[in-house]
mmCIF entry with sequence, helices, sheets and N, C-alpha, C, O atoms, coordinates in Angstrom:
data_MODEL
# 
_entry.id   MODEL 
# 
_entity.id                         1 
_entity.type                       polymer 
_entity.pdbx_number_of_molecules   1 
# 
_entity_poly.entity_id                      1 
_entity_poly.type                           'polypeptide(L)' 
_entity_poly.nstd_linkage                   no 
_entity_poly.nstd_monomer                   no 
_entity_poly.pdbx_seq_one_letter_code       
;(UNK)(UNK)(UNK)(UNK)(UNK)(UNK)(UNK)(UNK)(UNK)(UNK)(UNK)(UNK)(UNK)(UNK)(UNK)(UNK)
(UNK)(UNK)(UNK)(UNK)(UNK)(UNK)(UNK)(UNK)(UNK)(UNK)(UNK)(UNK)(UNK)(UNK)(UNK)(UNK)
(UNK)(UNK)(UNK)(UNK)(UNK)(UNK)(UNK)(UNK)(UNK)(UNK)(UNK)(UNK)(UNK)(UNK)(UNK)(UNK)
(UNK)(UNK)(UNK)(UNK)(UNK)(UNK)
;
_entity_poly.pdbx_seq_one_letter_code_can   XXXXXXXXXXXXXXXXXXXXXXXXXXXXXXXXXXXXXXXXXXXXXXXXXXXXXX 
_entity_poly.pdbx_strand_id                 A 
# 
loop_
_entity_poly_seq.entity_id 
_entity_poly_seq.num 
_entity_poly_seq.mon_id 
_entity_poly_seq.hetero 
1 1  UNK n 
1 2  UNK n 
1 3  UNK n 
1 4  UNK n 
1 5  UNK n 
1 6  UNK n 
1 7  UNK n 
1 8  UNK n 
1 9  UNK n 
1 10 UNK n 
1 11 UNK n 
1 12 UNK n 
1 13 UNK n 
1 14 UNK n 
1 15 UNK n 
1 16 UNK n 
1 17 UNK n 
1 18 UNK n 
1 19 UNK n 
1 20 UNK n 
1 21 UNK n 
1 22 UNK n 
1 23 UNK n 
1 24 UNK n 
1 25 UNK n 
1 26 UNK n 
1 27 UNK n 
1 28 UNK n 
1 29 UNK n 
1 30 UNK n 
1 31 UNK n 
1 32 UNK n 
1 33 UNK n 
1 34 UNK n 
1 35 UNK n 
1 36 UNK n 
1 37 UNK n 
1 38 UNK n 
1 39 UNK n 
1 40 UNK n 
1 41 UNK n 
1 42 UNK n 
1 43 UNK n 
1 44 UNK n 
1 45 UNK n 
1 46 UNK n 
1 47 UNK n 
1 48 UNK n 
1 49 UNK n 
1 50 UNK n 
1 51 UNK n 
1 52 UNK n 
1 53 UNK n 
1 54 UNK n 
# 
_struct_asym.id          A 
_struct_asym.entity_id   1 
# 
_struct_conf.conf_type_id            HELX_P 
_struct_conf.id                      HELX_P1 
_struct_conf.pdbx_PDB_helix_id       AA1 
_struct_conf.beg_label_comp_id       UNK 
_struct_conf.beg_label_asym_id       A 
_struct_conf.beg_label_seq_id        40 
_struct_conf.pdbx_beg_PDB_ins_code   ? 
_struct_conf.end_label_comp_id       UNK 
_struct_conf.end_label_asym_id       A 
_struct_conf.end_label_seq_id        44 
_struct_conf.pdbx_end_PDB_ins_code   ? 
_struct_conf.beg_auth_comp_id        UNK 
_struct_conf.beg_auth_asym_id        A 
_struct_conf.beg_auth_seq_id         40 
_struct_conf.end_auth_comp_id        UNK 
_struct_conf.end_auth_asym_id        A 
_struct_conf.end_auth_seq_id         44 
_struct_conf.pdbx_PDB_helix_class    1 
_struct_conf.details                 ? 
_struct_conf.pdbx_PDB_helix_length   5 
# 
_struct_conf_type.id          HELX_P 
_struct_conf_type.criteria    ? 
_struct_conf_type.reference   ? 
# 
_struct_sheet.id               AA1 
_struct_sheet.type             ? 
_struct_sheet.number_strands   3 
_struct_sheet.details          ? 
# 
loop_
_struct_sheet_order.sheet_id 
_struct_sheet_order.range_id_1 
_struct_sheet_order.range_id_2 
_struct_sheet_order.offset 
_struct_sheet_order.sense 
AA1 1 2 ? anti-parallel 
AA1 2 3 ? parallel      
# 
loop_
_struct_sheet_range.sheet_id 
_struct_sheet_range.id 
_struct_sheet_range.beg_label_comp_id 
_struct_sheet_range.beg_label_asym_id 
_struct_sheet_range.beg_label_seq_id 
_struct_sheet_range.pdbx_beg_PDB_ins_code 
_struct_sheet_range.end_label_comp_id 
_struct_sheet_range.end_label_asym_id 
_struct_sheet_range.end_label_seq_id 
_struct_sheet_range.pdbx_end_PDB_ins_code 
_struct_sheet_range.beg_auth_comp_id 
_struct_sheet_range.beg_auth_asym_id 
_struct_sheet_range.beg_auth_seq_id 
_struct_sheet_range.end_auth_comp_id 
_struct_sheet_range.end_auth_asym_id 
_struct_sheet_range.end_auth_seq_id 
AA1 1 UNK A 21 ? UNK A 25 ? UNK A 21 UNK A 25 
AA1 2 UNK A 11 ? UNK A 15 ? UNK A 11 UNK A 15 
AA1 3 UNK A 31 ? UNK A 35 ? UNK A 31 UNK A 35 
# 
loop_
_atom_site.group_PDB 
_atom_site.id 
_atom_site.type_symbol 
_atom_site.label_atom_id 
_atom_site.label_alt_id 
_atom_site.label_comp_id 
_atom_site.label_asym_id 
_atom_site.label_entity_id 
_atom_site.label_seq_id 
_atom_site.pdbx_PDB_ins_code 
_atom_site.Cartn_x 
_atom_site.Cartn_y 
_atom_site.Cartn_z 
_atom_site.occupancy 
_atom_site.B_iso_or_equiv 
_atom_site.pdbx_formal_charge 
_atom_site.auth_seq_id 
_atom_site.auth_comp_id 
_atom_site.auth_asym_id 
_atom_site.auth_atom_id 
_atom_site.pdbx_PDB_model_num 
ATOM 1   N N  . UNK A 1 1  ? 80.000  130.171 92.384  1.00 0.00 ? 1  UNK A N  1 
ATOM 2   C CA . UNK A 1 1  ? 80.245  128.868 91.791  1.00 0.00 ? 1  UNK A CA 1 
ATOM 3   C C  . UNK A 1 1  ? 79.887  127.801 92.821  1.00 0.00 ? 1  UNK A C  1 
ATOM 4   O O  . UNK A 1 1  ? 80.275  127.913 93.984  1.00 0.00 ? 1  UNK A O  1 
ATOM 5   N N  . UNK A 1 2  ? 79.177  126.800 92.424  1.00 0.00 ? 2  UNK A N  1 
ATOM 6   C CA . UNK A 1 2  ? 78.763  125.724 93.309  1.00 0.00 ? 2  UNK A CA 1 
ATOM 7   C C  . UNK A 1 2  ? 79.841  124.658 93.418  1.00 0.00 ? 2  UNK A C  1 
ATOM 8   O O  . UNK A 1 2  ? 80.566  124.378 92.464  1.00 0.00 ? 2  UNK A O  1 
ATOM 9   N N  . UNK A 1 3  ? 79.927  124.074 94.599  1.00 0.00 ? 3  UNK A N  1 
ATOM 10  C CA . UNK A 1 3  ? 80.838  122.962 94.812  1.00 0.00 ? 3  UNK A CA 1 
ATOM 11  C C  . UNK A 1 3  ? 80.243  121.712 94.174  1.00 0.00 ? 3  UNK A C  1 
ATOM 12  O O  . UNK A 1 3  ? 79.037  121.481 94.262  1.00 0.00 ? 3  UNK A O  1 
ATOM 13  N N  . UNK A 1 4  ? 81.066  120.924 93.548  1.00 0.00 ? 4  UNK A N  1 
ATOM 14  C CA . UNK A 1 4  ? 80.577  119.717 92.889  1.00 0.00 ? 4  UNK A CA 1 
ATOM 15  C C  . UNK A 1 4  ? 80.647  118.494 93.794  1.00 0.00 ? 4  UNK A C  1 
ATOM 16  O O  . UNK A 1 4  ? 80.354  117.380 93.358  1.00 0.00 ? 4  UNK A O  1 
ATOM 17  N N  . UNK A 1 5  ? 81.032  118.696 95.049  1.00 0.00 ? 5  UNK A N  1 
ATOM 18  C CA . UNK A 1 5  ? 81.024  117.591 96.006  1.00 0.00 ? 5  UNK A CA 1 
ATOM 19  C C  . UNK A 1 5  ? 82.247  116.704 95.974  1.00 0.00 ? 5  UNK A C  1 
ATOM 20  O O  . UNK A 1 5  ? 82.291  115.686 96.666  1.00 0.00 ? 5  UNK A O  1 
ATOM 21  N N  . UNK A 1 6  ? 83.239  117.069 95.187  1.00 0.00 ? 6  UNK A N  1 
ATOM 22  C CA . UNK A 1 6  ? 84.457  116.272 95.154  1.00 0.00 ? 6  UNK A CA 1 
ATOM 23  C C  . UNK A 1 6  ? 85.518  116.951 96.004  1.00 0.00 ? 6  UNK A C  1 
ATOM 24  O O  . UNK A 1 6  ? 85.635  118.176 96.003  1.00 0.00 ? 6  UNK A O  1 
ATOM 25  N N  . UNK A 1 7  ? 86.277  116.166 96.716  1.00 0.00 ? 7  UNK A N  1 
ATOM 26  C CA . UNK A 1 7  ? 87.361  116.717 97.518  1.00 0.00 ? 7  UNK A CA 1 
ATOM 27  C C  . UNK A 1 7  ? 88.671  116.578 96.753  1.00 0.00 ? 7  UNK A C  1 
ATOM 28  O O  . UNK A 1 7  ? 88.842  115.679 95.930  1.00 0.00 ? 7  UNK A O  1 
ATOM 29  N N  . UNK A 1 8  ? 89.577  117.481 97.045  1.00 0.00 ? 8  UNK A N  1 
ATOM 30  C CA . UNK A 1 8  ? 90.885  117.450 96.405  1.00 0.00 ? 8  UNK A CA 1 
ATOM 31  C C  . UNK A 1 8  ? 91.878  116.884 97.401  1.00 0.00 ? 8  UNK A C  1 
ATOM 32  O O  . UNK A 1 8  ? 91.984  117.362 98.530  1.00 0.00 ? 8  UNK A O  1 
ATOM 33  N N  . UNK A 1 9  ? 92.591  115.878 96.982  1.00 0.00 ? 9  UNK A N  1 
ATOM 34  C CA . UNK A 1 9  ? 93.584  115.245 97.851  1.00 0.00 ? 9  UNK A CA 1 
ATOM 35  C C  . UNK A 1 9  ? 94.950  115.842 97.522  1.00 0.00 ? 9  UNK A C  1 
ATOM 36  O O  . UNK A 1 9  ? 95.582  115.485 96.528  1.00 0.00 ? 9  UNK A O  1 
ATOM 37  N N  . UNK A 1 10 ? 95.385  116.751 98.376  1.00 0.00 ? 10 UNK A N  1 
ATOM 38  C CA . UNK A 1 10 ? 96.658  117.427 98.169  1.00 0.00 ? 10 UNK A CA 1 
ATOM 39  C C  . UNK A 1 10 ? 97.782  116.831 99.008  1.00 0.00 ? 10 UNK A C  1 
ATOM 40  O O  . UNK A 1 10 ? 98.943  117.201 98.836  1.00 0.00 ? 10 UNK A O  1 
ATOM 41  N N  . UNK A 1 11 ? 97.453  115.920 99.904  1.00 0.00 ? 11 UNK A N  1 
ATOM 42  C CA . UNK A 1 11 ? 98.462  115.298 100.752 1.00 0.00 ? 11 UNK A CA 1 
ATOM 43  C C  . UNK A 1 11 ? 98.932  113.975 100.172 1.00 0.00 ? 11 UNK A C  1 
ATOM 44  O O  . UNK A 1 11 ? 98.135  113.203 99.637  1.00 0.00 ? 11 UNK A O  1 
ATOM 45  N N  . UNK A 1 12 ? 100.209 113.720 100.278 1.00 0.00 ? 12 UNK A N  1 
ATOM 46  C CA . UNK A 1 12 ? 100.802 112.495 99.750  1.00 0.00 ? 12 UNK A CA 1 
ATOM 47  C C  . UNK A 1 12 ? 101.566 111.809 100.871 1.00 0.00 ? 12 UNK A C  1 
ATOM 48  O O  . UNK A 1 12 ? 102.336 112.457 101.581 1.00 0.00 ? 12 UNK A O  1 
ATOM 49  N N  . UNK A 1 13 ? 101.365 110.507 101.038 1.00 0.00 ? 13 UNK A N  1 
ATOM 50  C CA . UNK A 1 13 ? 102.108 109.730 102.034 1.00 0.00 ? 13 UNK A CA 1 
ATOM 51  C C  . UNK A 1 13 ? 103.123 108.880 101.291 1.00 0.00 ? 13 UNK A C  1 
ATOM 52  O O  . UNK A 1 13 ? 102.772 108.126 100.383 1.00 0.00 ? 13 UNK A O  1 
ATOM 53  N N  . UNK A 1 14 ? 104.382 109.007 101.680 1.00 0.00 ? 14 UNK A N  1 
ATOM 54  C CA . UNK A 1 14 ? 105.489 108.311 101.027 1.00 0.00 ? 14 UNK A CA 1 
ATOM 55  C C  . UNK A 1 14 ? 106.231 107.485 102.069 1.00 0.00 ? 14 UNK A C  1 
ATOM 56  O O  . UNK A 1 14 ? 106.387 107.919 103.210 1.00 0.00 ? 14 UNK A O  1 
ATOM 57  N N  . UNK A 1 15 ? 106.689 106.299 101.683 1.00 0.00 ? 15 UNK A N  1 
ATOM 58  C CA . UNK A 1 15 ? 107.477 105.468 102.592 1.00 0.00 ? 15 UNK A CA 1 
ATOM 59  C C  . UNK A 1 15 ? 108.817 106.151 102.862 1.00 0.00 ? 15 UNK A C  1 
ATOM 60  O O  . UNK A 1 15 ? 109.543 106.506 101.933 1.00 0.00 ? 15 UNK A O  1 
ATOM 61  N N  . UNK A 1 16 ? 109.130 106.326 104.126 1.00 0.00 ? 16 UNK A N  1 
ATOM 62  C CA . UNK A 1 16 ? 110.372 106.994 104.498 1.00 0.00 ? 16 UNK A CA 1 
ATOM 63  C C  . UNK A 1 16 ? 111.598 106.133 104.245 1.00 0.00 ? 16 UNK A C  1 
ATOM 64  O O  . UNK A 1 16 ? 112.721 106.635 104.297 1.00 0.00 ? 16 UNK A O  1 
ATOM 65  N N  . UNK A 1 17 ? 111.409 104.853 103.974 1.00 0.00 ? 17 UNK A N  1 
ATOM 66  C CA . UNK A 1 17 ? 112.531 103.946 103.775 1.00 0.00 ? 17 UNK A CA 1 
ATOM 67  C C  . UNK A 1 17 ? 112.840 103.701 102.298 1.00 0.00 ? 17 UNK A C  1 
ATOM 68  O O  . UNK A 1 17 ? 114.004 103.725 101.899 1.00 0.00 ? 17 UNK A O  1 
ATOM 69  N N  . UNK A 1 18 ? 111.817 103.468 101.494 1.00 0.00 ? 18 UNK A N  1 
ATOM 70  C CA . UNK A 1 18 ? 112.058 103.141 100.081 1.00 0.00 ? 18 UNK A CA 1 
ATOM 71  C C  . UNK A 1 18 ? 111.568 104.217 99.119  1.00 0.00 ? 18 UNK A C  1 
ATOM 72  O O  . UNK A 1 18 ? 111.895 104.172 97.932  1.00 0.00 ? 18 UNK A O  1 
ATOM 73  N N  . UNK A 1 19 ? 110.794 105.182 99.603  1.00 0.00 ? 19 UNK A N  1 
ATOM 74  C CA . UNK A 1 19 ? 110.331 106.274 98.753  1.00 0.00 ? 19 UNK A CA 1 
ATOM 75  C C  . UNK A 1 19 ? 109.096 105.948 97.932  1.00 0.00 ? 19 UNK A C  1 
ATOM 76  O O  . UNK A 1 19 ? 108.708 106.742 97.074  1.00 0.00 ? 19 UNK A O  1 
ATOM 77  N N  . UNK A 1 20 ? 108.470 104.808 98.168  1.00 0.00 ? 20 UNK A N  1 
ATOM 78  C CA . UNK A 1 20 ? 107.266 104.432 97.423  1.00 0.00 ? 20 UNK A CA 1 
ATOM 79  C C  . UNK A 1 20 ? 106.064 105.240 97.871  1.00 0.00 ? 20 UNK A C  1 
ATOM 80  O O  . UNK A 1 20 ? 105.958 105.615 99.038  1.00 0.00 ? 20 UNK A O  1 
ATOM 81  N N  . UNK A 1 21 ? 105.148 105.509 96.930  1.00 0.00 ? 21 UNK A N  1 
ATOM 82  C CA . UNK A 1 21 ? 103.891 106.166 97.230  1.00 0.00 ? 21 UNK A CA 1 
ATOM 83  C C  . UNK A 1 21 ? 103.009 105.193 98.000  1.00 0.00 ? 21 UNK A C  1 
ATOM 84  O O  . UNK A 1 21 ? 102.837 104.048 97.581  1.00 0.00 ? 21 UNK A O  1 
ATOM 85  N N  . UNK A 1 22 ? 102.447 105.639 99.131  1.00 0.00 ? 22 UNK A N  1 
ATOM 86  C CA . UNK A 1 22 ? 101.586 104.786 99.938  1.00 0.00 ? 22 UNK A CA 1 
ATOM 87  C C  . UNK A 1 22 ? 100.120 105.155 99.743  1.00 0.00 ? 22 UNK A C  1 
ATOM 88  O O  . UNK A 1 22 ? 99.290  104.287 99.472  1.00 0.00 ? 22 UNK A O  1 
ATOM 89  N N  . UNK A 1 23 ? 99.801  106.435 99.880  1.00 0.00 ? 23 UNK A N  1 
ATOM 90  C CA . UNK A 1 23 ? 98.402  106.854 99.801  1.00 0.00 ? 23 UNK A CA 1 
ATOM 91  C C  . UNK A 1 23 ? 98.312  108.359 99.605  1.00 0.00 ? 23 UNK A C  1 
ATOM 92  O O  . UNK A 1 23 ? 99.317  109.067 99.672  1.00 0.00 ? 23 UNK A O  1 
ATOM 93  N N  . UNK A 1 24 ? 97.100  108.839 99.361  1.00 0.00 ? 24 UNK A N  1 
ATOM 94  C CA . UNK A 1 24 ? 96.803  110.261 99.271  1.00 0.00 ? 24 UNK A CA 1 
ATOM 95  C C  . UNK A 1 24 ? 95.801  110.595 100.364 1.00 0.00 ? 24 UNK A C  1 
ATOM 96  O O  . UNK A 1 24 ? 94.957  109.770 100.715 1.00 0.00 ? 24 UNK A O  1 
ATOM 97  N N  . UNK A 1 25 ? 95.896  111.812 100.904 1.00 0.00 ? 25 UNK A N  1 
ATOM 98  C CA . UNK A 1 25 ? 94.973  112.246 101.950 1.00 0.00 ? 25 UNK A CA 1 
ATOM 99  C C  . UNK A 1 25 ? 94.481  113.657 101.643 1.00 0.00 ? 25 UNK A C  1 
ATOM 100 O O  . UNK A 1 25 ? 95.149  114.427 100.954 1.00 0.00 ? 25 UNK A O  1 
ATOM 101 N N  . UNK A 1 26 ? 93.301  113.981 102.168 1.00 0.00 ? 26 UNK A N  1 
ATOM 102 C CA . UNK A 1 26 ? 92.749  115.316 102.000 1.00 0.00 ? 26 UNK A CA 1 
ATOM 103 C C  . UNK A 1 26 ? 93.463  116.275 102.941 1.00 0.00 ? 26 UNK A C  1 
ATOM 104 O O  . UNK A 1 26 ? 93.497  116.051 104.151 1.00 0.00 ? 26 UNK A O  1 
ATOM 105 N N  . UNK A 1 27 ? 94.029  117.335 102.392 1.00 0.00 ? 27 UNK A N  1 
ATOM 106 C CA . UNK A 1 27 ? 94.662  118.373 103.182 1.00 0.00 ? 27 UNK A CA 1 
ATOM 107 C C  . UNK A 1 27 ? 94.290  119.721 102.592 1.00 0.00 ? 27 UNK A C  1 
ATOM 108 O O  . UNK A 1 27 ? 93.801  119.786 101.464 1.00 0.00 ? 27 UNK A O  1 
ATOM 109 N N  . UNK A 1 28 ? 94.513  120.794 103.332 1.00 0.00 ? 28 UNK A N  1 
ATOM 110 C CA . UNK A 1 28 ? 94.188  122.129 102.860 1.00 0.00 ? 28 UNK A CA 1 
ATOM 111 C C  . UNK A 1 28 ? 95.238  122.681 101.914 1.00 0.00 ? 28 UNK A C  1 
ATOM 112 O O  . UNK A 1 28 ? 94.948  123.585 101.130 1.00 0.00 ? 28 UNK A O  1 
ATOM 113 N N  . UNK A 1 29 ? 96.458  122.151 101.974 1.00 0.00 ? 29 UNK A N  1 
ATOM 114 C CA . UNK A 1 29 ? 97.535  122.590 101.088 1.00 0.00 ? 29 UNK A CA 1 
ATOM 115 C C  . UNK A 1 29 ? 98.387  121.385 100.708 1.00 0.00 ? 29 UNK A C  1 
ATOM 116 O O  . UNK A 1 29 ? 98.231  120.307 101.281 1.00 0.00 ? 29 UNK A O  1 
ATOM 117 N N  . UNK A 1 30 ? 99.276  121.562 99.756  1.00 0.00 ? 30 UNK A N  1 
ATOM 118 C CA . UNK A 1 30 ? 100.156 120.476 99.334  1.00 0.00 ? 30 UNK A CA 1 
ATOM 119 C C  . UNK A 1 30 ? 101.034 120.074 100.516 1.00 0.00 ? 30 UNK A C  1 
ATOM 120 O O  . UNK A 1 30 ? 101.731 120.906 101.097 1.00 0.00 ? 30 UNK A O  1 
ATOM 121 N N  . UNK A 1 31 ? 100.991 118.786 100.864 1.00 0.00 ? 31 UNK A N  1 
ATOM 122 C CA . UNK A 1 31 ? 101.705 118.274 102.025 1.00 0.00 ? 31 UNK A CA 1 
ATOM 123 C C  . UNK A 1 31 ? 102.291 116.904 101.709 1.00 0.00 ? 31 UNK A C  1 
ATOM 124 O O  . UNK A 1 31 ? 101.643 116.073 101.071 1.00 0.00 ? 31 UNK A O  1 
ATOM 125 N N  . UNK A 1 32 ? 103.520 116.676 102.160 1.00 0.00 ? 32 UNK A N  1 
ATOM 126 C CA . UNK A 1 32 ? 104.137 115.357 102.023 1.00 0.00 ? 32 UNK A CA 1 
ATOM 127 C C  . UNK A 1 32 ? 104.327 114.793 103.427 1.00 0.00 ? 32 UNK A C  1 
ATOM 128 O O  . UNK A 1 32 ? 104.992 115.396 104.269 1.00 0.00 ? 32 UNK A O  1 
ATOM 129 N N  . UNK A 1 33 ? 103.739 113.641 103.659 1.00 0.00 ? 33 UNK A N  1 
ATOM 130 C CA . UNK A 1 33 ? 103.870 112.952 104.942 1.00 0.00 ? 33 UNK A CA 1 
ATOM 131 C C  . UNK A 1 33 ? 104.671 111.679 104.723 1.00 0.00 ? 33 UNK A C  1 
ATOM 132 O O  . UNK A 1 33 ? 104.630 111.094 103.641 1.00 0.00 ? 33 UNK A O  1 
ATOM 133 N N  . UNK A 1 34 ? 105.392 111.254 105.737 1.00 0.00 ? 34 UNK A N  1 
ATOM 134 C CA . UNK A 1 34 ? 106.207 110.053 105.618 1.00 0.00 ? 34 UNK A CA 1 
ATOM 135 C C  . UNK A 1 34 ? 105.719 108.986 106.587 1.00 0.00 ? 34 UNK A C  1 
ATOM 136 O O  . UNK A 1 34 ? 105.372 109.277 107.731 1.00 0.00 ? 34 UNK A O  1 
ATOM 137 N N  . UNK A 1 35 ? 105.698 107.749 106.110 1.00 0.00 ? 35 UNK A N  1 
ATOM 138 C CA . UNK A 1 35 ? 105.302 106.609 106.908 1.00 0.00 ? 35 UNK A CA 1 
ATOM 139 C C  . UNK A 1 35 ? 106.146 105.426 106.488 1.00 0.00 ? 35 UNK A C  1 
ATOM 140 O O  . UNK A 1 35 ? 107.195 105.592 105.865 1.00 0.00 ? 35 UNK A O  1 
ATOM 141 N N  . UNK A 1 36 ? 105.690 104.232 106.828 1.00 0.00 ? 36 UNK A N  1 
ATOM 142 C CA . UNK A 1 36 ? 106.409 103.013 106.469 1.00 0.00 ? 36 UNK A CA 1 
ATOM 143 C C  . UNK A 1 36 ? 105.459 102.107 105.693 1.00 0.00 ? 36 UNK A C  1 
ATOM 144 O O  . UNK A 1 36 ? 104.363 101.809 106.167 1.00 0.00 ? 36 UNK A O  1 
ATOM 145 N N  . UNK A 1 37 ? 105.873 101.668 104.503 1.00 0.00 ? 37 UNK A N  1 
ATOM 146 C CA . UNK A 1 37 ? 105.026 100.776 103.714 1.00 0.00 ? 37 UNK A CA 1 
ATOM 147 C C  . UNK A 1 37 ? 105.069 99.370  104.305 1.00 0.00 ? 37 UNK A C  1 
ATOM 148 O O  . UNK A 1 37 ? 105.779 99.124  105.280 1.00 0.00 ? 37 UNK A O  1 
ATOM 149 N N  . UNK A 1 38 ? 104.337 98.480  103.737 1.00 0.00 ? 38 UNK A N  1 
ATOM 150 C CA . UNK A 1 38 ? 104.222 97.120  104.280 1.00 0.00 ? 38 UNK A CA 1 
ATOM 151 C C  . UNK A 1 38 ? 105.215 96.133  103.692 1.00 0.00 ? 38 UNK A C  1 
ATOM 152 O O  . UNK A 1 38 ? 105.124 94.933  103.951 1.00 0.00 ? 38 UNK A O  1 
ATOM 153 N N  . UNK A 1 39 ? 106.150 96.619  102.912 1.00 0.00 ? 39 UNK A N  1 
ATOM 154 C CA . UNK A 1 39 ? 107.148 95.720  102.329 1.00 0.00 ? 39 UNK A CA 1 
ATOM 155 C C  . UNK A 1 39 ? 108.075 95.196  103.431 1.00 0.00 ? 39 UNK A C  1 
ATOM 156 O O  . UNK A 1 39 ? 108.508 95.953  104.301 1.00 0.00 ? 39 UNK A O  1 
ATOM 157 N N  . UNK A 1 40 ? 108.372 93.898  103.383 1.00 0.00 ? 40 UNK A N  1 
ATOM 158 C CA . UNK A 1 40 ? 109.251 93.292  104.384 1.00 0.00 ? 40 UNK A CA 1 
ATOM 159 C C  . UNK A 1 40 ? 110.629 93.939  104.396 1.00 0.00 ? 40 UNK A C  1 
ATOM 160 O O  . UNK A 1 40 ? 111.230 94.106  105.457 1.00 0.00 ? 40 UNK A O  1 
ATOM 161 N N  . UNK A 1 41 ? 111.131 94.306  103.215 1.00 0.00 ? 41 UNK A N  1 
ATOM 162 C CA . UNK A 1 41 ? 112.466 94.892  103.143 1.00 0.00 ? 41 UNK A CA 1 
ATOM 163 C C  . UNK A 1 41 ? 112.521 96.226  103.879 1.00 0.00 ? 41 UNK A C  1 
ATOM 164 O O  . UNK A 1 41 ? 113.573 96.588  104.407 1.00 0.00 ? 41 UNK A O  1 
ATOM 165 N N  . UNK A 1 42 ? 111.427 96.957  103.926 1.00 0.00 ? 42 UNK A N  1 
ATOM 166 C CA . UNK A 1 42 ? 111.400 98.243  104.630 1.00 0.00 ? 42 UNK A CA 1 
ATOM 167 C C  . UNK A 1 42 ? 111.280 98.054  106.135 1.00 0.00 ? 42 UNK A C  1 
ATOM 168 O O  . UNK A 1 42 ? 111.831 98.834  106.912 1.00 0.00 ? 42 UNK A O  1 
ATOM 169 N N  . UNK A 1 43 ? 110.570 97.032  106.535 1.00 0.00 ? 43 UNK A N  1 
ATOM 170 C CA . UNK A 1 43 ? 110.375 96.805  107.968 1.00 0.00 ? 43 UNK A CA 1 
ATOM 171 C C  . UNK A 1 43 ? 111.560 96.101  108.614 1.00 0.00 ? 43 UNK A C  1 
ATOM 172 O O  . UNK A 1 43 ? 111.781 96.253  109.816 1.00 0.00 ? 43 UNK A O  1 
ATOM 173 N N  . UNK A 1 44 ? 112.330 95.333  107.843 1.00 0.00 ? 44 UNK A N  1 
ATOM 174 C CA . UNK A 1 44 ? 113.397 94.523  108.426 1.00 0.00 ? 44 UNK A CA 1 
ATOM 175 C C  . UNK A 1 44 ? 114.796 94.987  108.046 1.00 0.00 ? 44 UNK A C  1 
ATOM 176 O O  . UNK A 1 44 ? 115.724 94.850  108.843 1.00 0.00 ? 44 UNK A O  1 
ATOM 177 N N  . UNK A 1 45 ? 114.966 95.532  106.847 1.00 0.00 ? 45 UNK A N  1 
ATOM 178 C CA . UNK A 1 45 ? 116.296 95.872  106.349 1.00 0.00 ? 45 UNK A CA 1 
ATOM 179 C C  . UNK A 1 45 ? 116.789 97.229  106.803 1.00 0.00 ? 45 UNK A C  1 
ATOM 180 O O  . UNK A 1 45 ? 116.099 97.931  107.543 1.00 0.00 ? 45 UNK A O  1 
ATOM 181 N N  . UNK A 1 46 ? 117.996 97.604  106.358 1.00 0.00 ? 46 UNK A N  1 
ATOM 182 C CA . UNK A 1 46 ? 118.538 98.919  106.699 1.00 0.00 ? 46 UNK A CA 1 
ATOM 183 C C  . UNK A 1 46 ? 117.681 100.017 106.067 1.00 0.00 ? 46 UNK A C  1 
ATOM 184 O O  . UNK A 1 46 ? 117.089 99.820  105.006 1.00 0.00 ? 46 UNK A O  1 
ATOM 185 N N  . UNK A 1 47 ? 117.624 101.140 106.713 1.00 0.00 ? 47 UNK A N  1 
ATOM 186 C CA . UNK A 1 47 ? 116.790 102.250 106.264 1.00 0.00 ? 47 UNK A CA 1 
ATOM 187 C C  . UNK A 1 47 ? 117.513 103.084 105.216 1.00 0.00 ? 47 UNK A C  1 
ATOM 188 O O  . UNK A 1 47 ? 118.743 103.138 105.195 1.00 0.00 ? 47 UNK A O  1 
ATOM 189 N N  . UNK A 1 48 ? 116.742 103.736 104.344 1.00 0.00 ? 48 UNK A N  1 
ATOM 190 C CA . UNK A 1 48 ? 117.306 104.605 103.323 1.00 0.00 ? 48 UNK A CA 1 
ATOM 191 C C  . UNK A 1 48 ? 118.119 105.701 104.000 1.00 0.00 ? 48 UNK A C  1 
ATOM 192 O O  . UNK A 1 48 ? 117.640 106.334 104.941 1.00 0.00 ? 48 UNK A O  1 
ATOM 193 N N  . UNK A 1 49 ? 119.343 105.931 103.532 1.00 0.00 ? 49 UNK A N  1 
ATOM 194 C CA . UNK A 1 49 ? 120.192 106.931 104.119 1.00 0.00 ? 49 UNK A CA 1 
ATOM 195 C C  . UNK A 1 49 ? 121.028 106.438 105.289 1.00 0.00 ? 49 UNK A C  1 
ATOM 196 O O  . UNK A 1 49 ? 121.912 107.152 105.764 1.00 0.00 ? 49 UNK A O  1 
ATOM 197 N N  . UNK A 1 50 ? 120.761 105.231 105.755 1.00 0.00 ? 50 UNK A N  1 
ATOM 198 C CA . UNK A 1 50 ? 121.526 104.658 106.853 1.00 0.00 ? 50 UNK A CA 1 
ATOM 199 C C  . UNK A 1 50 ? 122.545 103.678 106.292 1.00 0.00 ? 50 UNK A C  1 
ATOM 200 O O  . UNK A 1 50 ? 122.314 103.061 105.252 1.00 0.00 ? 50 UNK A O  1 
ATOM 201 N N  . UNK A 1 51 ? 123.656 103.537 106.971 1.00 0.00 ? 51 UNK A N  1 
ATOM 202 C CA . UNK A 1 51 ? 124.666 102.589 106.548 1.00 0.00 ? 51 UNK A CA 1 
ATOM 203 C C  . UNK A 1 51 ? 124.734 101.459 107.559 1.00 0.00 ? 51 UNK A C  1 
ATOM 204 O O  . UNK A 1 51 ? 124.475 101.648 108.748 1.00 0.00 ? 51 UNK A O  1 
ATOM 205 N N  . UNK A 1 52 ? 125.082 100.297 107.070 1.00 0.00 ? 52 UNK A N  1 
ATOM 206 C CA . UNK A 1 52 ? 125.224 99.150  107.958 1.00 0.00 ? 52 UNK A CA 1 
ATOM 207 C C  . UNK A 1 52 ? 126.590 99.218  108.611 1.00 0.00 ? 52 UNK A C  1 
ATOM 208 O O  . UNK A 1 52 ? 127.571 99.598  107.972 1.00 0.00 ? 52 UNK A O  1 
ATOM 209 N N  . UNK A 1 53 ? 126.656 98.852  109.883 1.00 0.00 ? 53 UNK A N  1 
ATOM 210 C CA . UNK A 1 53 ? 127.920 98.831  110.614 1.00 0.00 ? 53 UNK A CA 1 
ATOM 211 C C  . UNK A 1 53 ? 128.269 97.391  110.946 1.00 0.00 ? 53 UNK A C  1 
ATOM 212 O O  . UNK A 1 53 ? 127.415 96.600  111.344 1.00 0.00 ? 53 UNK A O  1 
ATOM 213 N N  . UNK A 1 54 ? 129.551 97.068  110.773 1.00 0.00 ? 54 UNK A N  1 
ATOM 214 C CA . UNK A 1 54 ? 130.015 95.699  111.097 1.00 0.00 ? 54 UNK A CA 1 
ATOM 215 C C  . UNK A 1 54 ? 130.357 95.582  112.542 1.00 0.00 ? 54 UNK A C  1 
ATOM 216 O O  . UNK A 1 54 ? 130.763 94.512  112.996 1.00 0.00 ? 54 UNK A O  1 
# 
């Protein structure tokens, strides 16, 4: 069978703070990577799973 020249993007990048989808990447197997999106609330506010302390 001939390759049709298309790549399969099995990698997913998700924001570690808000859980939003950021991008897809070419990987050899299904992979989830975590990064930080460009939303101000993610860069400045409390992180998902973290609690604020007084």
